[in-house]
C-alpha positions as CSV (number, residue, x, y, z in Angstrom):
1,M,49.3,42.1,47.1
2,K,49.7,45.8,46.7
3,F,49.9,47.1,43.2
4,I,52.1,50.2,42.9
5,K,52.6,52.1,39.8
6,V,55.6,51.2,37.6
7,L,58.7,53.1,38.3
8,A,61.1,54.4,35.6
9,L,63.9,52.0,34.8
10,A,66.4,54.6,35.7
11,T,65.4,54.1,39.3
12,I,66.0,50.3,39.1
13,G,69.8,50.8,39.2
14,C,69.7,52.0,42.8
15,S,71.6,49.8,45.2
16,T,69.4,50.6,48.2
17,P,66.0,48.9,48.5
18,F,62.9,50.8,47.4
19,A,60.8,52.4,50.1
20,H,57.7,50.8,48.7
21,S,56.9,47.7,46.7
22,V,57.2,48.0,43.0
23,T,55.4,46.3,40.1
24,L,57.2,46.0,36.8
25,S,56.5,44.1,33.5
26,P,58.7,41.3,32.1
27,V,59.7,43.7,29.2
28,E,61.0,46.3,31.6
29,I,63.2,43.7,33.3
30,F,64.1,41.2,30.6
31,E,64.0,43.4,27.5
32,K,67.6,42.4,26.4
33,W,66.9,38.7,26.9
34,I,63.6,39.0,25.0
35,K,65.4,40.6,22.0
36,I,68.4,38.3,21.8
37,Q,67.3,34.9,23.1
38,H,65.8,32.2,20.8
39,V,65.7,28.5,20.7
40,V,67.8,26.4,18.2
41,Y,66.8,22.9,17.1
42,D,68.8,19.9,16.4
43,C,69.3,19.0,12.7
44,D,70.5,15.8,11.1
45,L,73.5,17.0,9.0
46,T,72.9,14.2,6.4
47,N,69.6,16.0,5.5
48,L,71.9,18.6,3.8
49,S,72.8,15.9,1.2
50,G,69.3,16.3,-0.2
51,T,70.0,20.0,-0.9
52,L,73.0,19.3,-3.2
53,N,71.6,20.6,-6.4
54,D,72.2,23.6,-8.7
55,E,70.5,25.9,-6.2
56,Y,73.0,24.8,-3.6
57,L,75.8,25.3,-6.0
58,A,74.7,28.9,-6.6
59,R,74.5,29.6,-2.9
60,F,77.9,27.9,-2.4
61,K,79.4,30.1,-5.2
62,K,77.9,33.3,-3.6
63,N,79.2,32.4,-0.1
64,Y,82.6,31.6,-1.5
65,E,82.9,34.9,-3.4
66,E,81.8,36.8,-0.3
67,A,84.4,35.2,1.9
68,L,87.2,34.8,-0.7
69,P,89.8,36.8,1.3
70,L,89.2,34.5,4.3
71,L,89.1,31.2,2.4
72,R,92.1,31.6,0.1
73,T,94.4,29.7,2.4
74,L,92.0,26.7,2.6
75,Q,92.3,26.1,-1.2
76,P,93.8,22.6,-0.9
77,L,91.0,21.4,1.3
78,L,88.3,23.1,-0.8
79,S,89.8,21.7,-4.0
80,E,89.5,18.2,-2.5
81,I,85.9,18.8,-1.5
82,T,84.7,20.5,-4.7
83,N,86.4,18.1,-7.2
84,D,88.9,20.8,-8.1
85,A,86.3,23.5,-8.8
86,I,88.4,25.6,-6.5
87,N,92.0,25.3,-7.4
88,K,95.4,27.2,-7.5
89,E,94.3,29.1,-10.6
90,G,91.0,30.3,-9.2
91,Y,87.5,28.7,-9.2
92,M,84.9,27.7,-11.6
93,F,81.3,26.9,-10.7
94,Q,79.0,26.2,-13.6
95,P,75.8,24.2,-13.3
96,P,75.0,21.4,-13.3
97,I,76.7,20.6,-10.0
98,H,79.3,17.8,-10.7
99,S,78.3,14.3,-9.4
100,D,81.8,14.0,-7.8
101,M,81.2,17.2,-5.7
102,I,77.8,15.9,-4.7
103,H,79.4,12.6,-3.6
104,K,82.2,14.2,-1.7
105,V,80.1,16.8,0.1
106,A,77.5,14.2,1.0
107,E,80.2,12.0,2.5
108,L,81.5,15.0,4.5
109,F,78.0,15.6,5.9
110,S,77.6,11.9,6.8
111,A,81.0,11.8,8.6
112,L,80.2,15.0,10.5
113,E,76.8,13.7,11.6
114,S,77.7,10.2,12.8
115,N,81.5,9.8,12.8
116,P,83.4,13.1,13.3
117,A,86.5,10.9,13.9
118,A,86.3,10.0,10.2
119,F,86.3,13.7,9.3
120,V,89.4,14.3,11.4
121,A,91.1,11.2,9.8
122,F,90.2,12.7,6.4
123,L,91.9,16.0,7.3
124,Q,94.9,14.1,8.5
125,S,95.0,11.9,5.3
126,I,95.2,15.0,3.1
127,N,97.8,16.6,5.4
128,F,95.6,19.6,6.1
129,Q,97.7,22.4,7.3
130,D,97.3,26.2,7.0
131,A,100.6,27.9,6.9
132,S,99.0,31.3,7.5
133,E,98.1,30.4,11.0
134,T,100.5,31.2,13.8
135,T,101.5,28.9,16.6
136,D,102.0,31.6,19.2
137,K,99.8,34.1,21.1
138,S,100.6,37.0,18.8
139,G,98.5,35.5,16.1
140,N,95.4,37.1,14.6
141,F,92.7,35.1,16.4
142,N,89.9,37.0,14.8
143,F,91.0,36.1,11.3
144,T,91.0,32.4,12.2
145,V,87.6,32.6,13.8
146,D,86.2,34.5,10.8
147,K,87.8,32.0,8.4
148,Y,86.3,28.9,10.0
149,K,82.9,30.7,10.4
150,A,83.0,31.3,6.7
151,L,84.0,27.7,6.0
152,T,81.1,26.4,8.0
153,K,78.6,28.7,6.2
154,L,80.1,27.7,2.9
155,L,79.7,24.0,3.4
156,I,76.1,24.3,4.8
157,S,75.0,27.0,2.3
158,A,71.4,26.8,3.6
159,K,68.5,28.7,2.2
160,T,68.0,31.0,5.2
161,P,70.1,32.5,8.0
162,R,68.1,30.6,10.6
163,Q,68.8,27.3,8.9
164,D,72.5,28.2,8.7
165,E,72.5,28.8,12.4
166,D,70.6,25.6,13.3
167,Y,72.9,23.5,11.2
168,S,76.1,25.3,12.4
169,I,75.1,24.7,16.0
170,A,74.2,21.0,15.2
171,L,77.7,20.7,13.7
172,A,79.3,22.3,16.8
173,N,77.3,19.8,19.0
174,R,78.7,16.9,17.1
175,L,82.2,18.2,17.5
176,V,81.8,18.8,21.2
177,E,80.7,15.1,21.6
178,F,83.6,13.9,19.5
179,C,86.2,16.0,21.3
180,Y,85.2,15.4,24.9
181,Q,83.6,12.0,25.2
182,N,86.0,9.3,26.4
183,Q,85.9,7.1,23.4
184,T,87.2,9.7,20.9
185,F,89.0,12.1,23.2
186,P,92.5,10.6,22.6
187,Q,92.2,11.3,18.8
188,Y,91.1,14.9,19.5
189,Q,93.9,15.3,22.1
190,A,96.5,14.3,19.5
191,T,95.5,17.2,17.3
192,I,96.4,19.6,20.2
193,Q,99.7,17.9,21.1
194,Q,101.1,17.1,17.7
195,A,102.3,20.1,15.7
196,E,101.4,18.7,12.3
197,Y,97.7,18.5,13.4
198,H,97.5,22.0,14.9
199,S,95.5,23.4,12.0
200,I,92.9,20.7,12.6
201,A,92.7,21.5,16.3
202,R,92.2,25.2,15.5
203,M,89.4,24.3,13.1
204,L,87.7,22.2,15.7
205,H,88.2,24.8,18.5
206,T,86.9,27.6,16.3
207,I,83.8,26.0,15.0
208,I,82.8,25.0,18.6
209,W,83.8,28.3,20.1
210,Y,82.0,30.6,17.7
211,N,78.8,28.6,17.5
212,I,78.4,27.6,21.1
213,I,80.1,30.5,22.9
214,G,80.8,33.4,20.6
215,N,77.3,33.4,19.0
216,G,75.6,30.7,21.1
217,W,76.0,32.1,24.6
218,K,72.6,33.7,24.3
219,L,70.8,30.7,22.7
220,W,68.9,27.7,24.1
221,H,68.8,24.3,22.6
222,E,65.4,22.8,22.3
223,D,66.6,19.4,23.5
224,C,68.0,20.9,26.7
225,L,64.7,22.7,27.4
226,K,62.8,19.5,26.9
227,A,65.0,17.7,29.3
228,L,64.6,20.4,31.9
229,K,60.8,20.5,31.5
230,A,60.7,16.7,31.9
231,A,62.8,17.0,35.1
232,T,60.6,19.6,36.6
233,D,57.4,17.7,35.7
234,A,58.9,14.8,37.6
235,G,59.2,17.0,40.7
236,K,62.9,18.0,40.4
237,R,64.2,21.5,41.0
238,I,66.7,23.0,38.5
239,K,70.0,24.1,40.0
240,Y,71.4,26.6,37.5
241,I,75.1,27.1,38.2
242,A,76.3,30.6,37.1
243,G,73.0,31.3,35.5
244,G,72.8,35.0,36.2
245,N,69.4,36.3,35.6
246,D,68.7,33.9,32.7
247,I,65.3,32.8,33.8
248,Y,63.1,34.4,31.0
249,T,63.1,31.4,28.6
250,L,62.8,28.9,31.4
251,L,59.6,30.7,32.7
252,C,58.3,30.8,29.1
253,R,58.6,27.0,28.9
254,G,56.8,26.4,32.2
255,I,59.9,25.7,34.3
256,Y,59.1,27.4,37.6
257,N,61.4,25.9,40.2
258,V,64.9,27.1,39.8
259,T,67.8,27.9,42.1
260,I,70.5,30.1,40.5
261,I,73.9,30.2,42.2
262,D,75.9,33.0,40.8
263,P,78.1,35.9,42.0
264,F,76.2,38.3,39.7
265,L,79.1,40.4,38.5
266,P,78.5,44.1,37.6
267,S,78.9,43.1,33.9
268,Q,75.4,41.7,34.0
269,A,74.0,45.1,32.9
270,R,76.0,45.0,29.7
271,Y,74.5,41.9,28.3
272,Y,71.5,40.7,30.2
273,A,68.5,42.1,32.1
274,N,68.0,45.8,32.5
275,G,66.9,45.5,36.1
276,W,69.2,42.6,37.2
277,E,70.2,44.4,40.5
278,W,66.6,44.9,41.4
279,L,65.9,41.2,40.9
280,L,68.4,40.6,43.8
281,S,67.7,43.5,46.1
282,G,64.4,45.3,46.6
283,N,61.4,44.9,48.9
284,V,59.2,42.0,49.8
285,D,56.0,42.2,47.8
286,D,57.8,43.6,44.7
287,E,56.1,42.1,41.6
288,I,56.7,41.3,38.0
289,I,53.4,40.8,36.1
290,G,53.0,40.1,32.4
291,L,53.4,37.7,29.6
292,F,56.2,35.1,29.6
293,G,55.8,33.6,26.1
294,D,52.0,32.8,25.8
295,Q,51.2,32.7,29.5
296,E,50.6,35.5,32.0
297,L,52.6,35.1,35.2
298,K,53.0,37.0,38.4
299,L,56.3,36.8,40.2
300,V,56.3,38.2,43.8
301,R,59.4,38.7,45.9
302,T,58.5,36.7,49.0
303,A,61.9,36.6,50.8
304,Q,65.2,38.4,50.8
305,I,68.2,37.8,53.0
306,E,71.2,40.1,52.9
307,G,74.6,38.5,53.7
308,E,78.2,39.5,54.1
309,T,80.4,41.2,51.5
310,F,82.7,39.0,49.4
311,L,85.4,39.8,46.8
312,A,85.0,38.8,43.1
313,K,87.3,39.3,40.2
314,A,85.8,41.4,37.4
315,A,87.8,42.8,34.5
316,K,91.1,41.8,36.1
317,Q,90.2,43.7,39.3
318,Y,88.7,42.6,42.6
319,V,85.4,44.2,43.5
320,P,83.4,43.9,46.8
321,L,79.9,42.4,46.3
322,K,77.1,41.9,48.7
323,K,75.6,38.4,49.2
324,F,71.9,38.1,48.7
325,N,69.5,35.2,48.9
326,T,66.3,36.3,47.2
327,T,63.1,34.2,46.5
328,W,60.5,35.1,43.9
329,T,57.3,33.0,44.1
330,V,55.7,32.3,40.7
331,Y,51.9,32.5,40.4
332,A,49.5,32.1,37.5
333,A,48.4,35.8,37.1
334,E,44.7,35.1,36.6
335,T,44.1,32.6,39.4
336,D,47.0,33.3,41.8
337,K,47.8,29.6,41.8
338,E,51.3,29.0,43.1
339,L,53.5,27.4,40.4
340,G,57.0,27.4,41.9
341,T,59.8,29.6,43.2
342,I,62.9,31.2,41.6
343,E,65.8,31.6,44.1
344,F,68.8,33.8,43.4
345,D,71.7,32.9,45.6
346,R,74.5,35.5,45.1
347,R,77.8,33.7,45.9
348,F,80.4,31.5,44.3
349,V,79.6,27.9,43.6
350,Q,81.1,25.4,46.0
351,K,82.0,21.7,45.5
352,S,79.1,20.7,47.8
353,D,76.7,22.5,45.4
354,L,77.6,19.8,42.8
355,D,76.8,16.8,45.1
356,I,74.3,14.5,43.4
357,D,70.8,14.9,44.9
358,P,67.7,13.2,43.3
359,K,65.8,16.5,44.0
360,Y,67.9,18.5,41.6
361,E,68.7,18.6,37.9
362,F,71.9,20.5,37.1
363,L,72.1,23.2,34.4
364,M,75.0,25.3,33.1
365,S,76.0,27.3,30.0
366,Y,78.8,25.6,28.1
367,D,81.3,28.5,28.7
368,E,80.8,28.3,32.5
369,F,80.9,24.5,32.5
370,I,84.5,24.7,31.1
371,Y,85.5,27.2,33.8
372,L,84.1,24.9,36.5
373,G,86.8,22.3,35.9
374,L,89.8,24.6,35.0
375,P,92.8,25.2,37.3
376,S,93.4,28.6,38.7
377,L,96.2,29.1,36.2
378,L,93.4,29.4,33.5
379,D,91.1,31.4,35.7
380,G,89.2,28.2,36.8
381,W,86.9,27.9,39.8
382,G,89.2,25.7,41.9
383,I,87.0,22.6,41.8
384,A,88.9,19.6,40.4
385,P,86.7,17.2,38.4
386,S,88.2,14.3,40.4
387,A,86.5,15.8,43.5
388,I,83.1,15.5,41.9
389,D,80.9,12.3,42.0
390,A,81.6,10.1,39.0
391,A,77.9,9.9,38.2
392,F,77.6,13.8,37.9
393,T,75.8,15.0,34.8
394,C,74.7,18.5,33.8
395,Q,72.3,19.8,31.2
396,I,74.1,22.4,29.0
397,K,72.1,25.3,27.7
398,Q,73.4,25.2,24.1
399,L,73.8,21.4,23.7
400,R,71.5,18.6,22.7
401,K,73.0,16.2,25.3
402,P,74.1,16.7,28.9
403,L,77.8,16.6,29.8
404,D,79.3,14.4,32.5
405,R,82.2,14.3,35.0
406,D,84.4,12.7,32.4
407,S,83.7,15.4,29.8
408,L,84.5,18.0,32.4
409,N,87.8,16.3,33.1
410,N,88.6,16.0,29.4
411,L,87.9,19.7,28.9
412,R,90.3,20.4,31.7
413,I,93.0,18.3,30.1
414,A,92.4,19.8,26.7
415,S,92.5,23.4,28.1
416,I,95.9,22.7,29.7
417,A,97.3,21.1,26.6
418,N,95.9,24.0,24.5
419,Y,97.6,26.4,26.8
420,A,100.9,24.5,26.7
421,D,101.1,23.2,23.1
422,L,98.6,24.7,20.7
423,K,98.7,28.2,22.3
424,F,95.4,29.1,20.6
425,I,92.3,30.8,22.1
426,N,91.3,29.4,25.5
427,L,88.4,27.0,25.1
428,A,86.1,29.1,27.2
429,S,87.2,32.6,26.3
430,D,86.7,35.4,24.0
431,P,89.6,35.5,21.4
432,N,90.1,39.2,22.1
């Protein structure tokens, strides 16, 4: 292969192919991903019970005081949880931590870990409602998001920000499982459809939305990566629906056979790889050489097919995009041993792409998985869950467990009910 000097990144944005092959480093292409992506680990929420001591009480008090303007309206709930240490007159936290508070918070962690339905039943039993929340679209969504983000941090009150994040995403995972698995979906659905439970529904939606989408869009769950690695080790290819240029962490984990089906909207540059357009369109023999995690790889563009132009909706406008099917072959840099291929297929996903095939393992991000099953009224992709094979399952980037066809259908039902009854943030959207 020819080795051509590295070109300035300003050149990468050109829409026309380079006249000569180009060699770039992973940092030059994936710098944004390298800076923002990291892996989160599953945590047993009951382990937090062992932290309920005077140090926890001090962190709890600090977190409460920092978020007091947000948490004032949750006083009745917090009074119940803290054995009235937070009350109508104010708050009082003096060590030692009261045994009743230890018991109540430990019960809360136990319910959230293994029986979120019991947590929802608890909220219903104390008639949890927040009168400050609006029931129409004119409401301050950001305040509600910030409030429940603060509540999550308050309850966890971990020693480090990374522990706060891991436990928050673990909590959101438990709530996703409760809300969208068939056994408990009817109880969750009632919170959307019955006005007296709307504050509960907003709490559930917000904790999931912020941790899995608002903050979690850029994160990988360790259990998902393990499942993907096991699949590729068994000879499967990963089919990453709407994966954009999100291959950096997969390559770092030794996952080398991936097909990404995505329209690659122009917004890629805002969040993702610096040279995303060059990944799709360049010259055969272009190379990416360097470290992916602790291994040095060489990616070589070995095929590129340009297709017709199609229209895609971006920022409420339709823009013409060019189809490309581009293959990068992955080699071990030192030995030139071929390890696999990364294929970028620039187009919209079709129902046939979701047909079950033993050669493939499906992968999506949680946000896009929701859009997959939504009707066009909610900007969905026009693929009804009922048209998908009942045995369909998909690994989800931010989740410890895959989701299935029933979960997709339940997300569709919940999104429509949310739009019609709760009128809160869309389940797969930015609240702005």
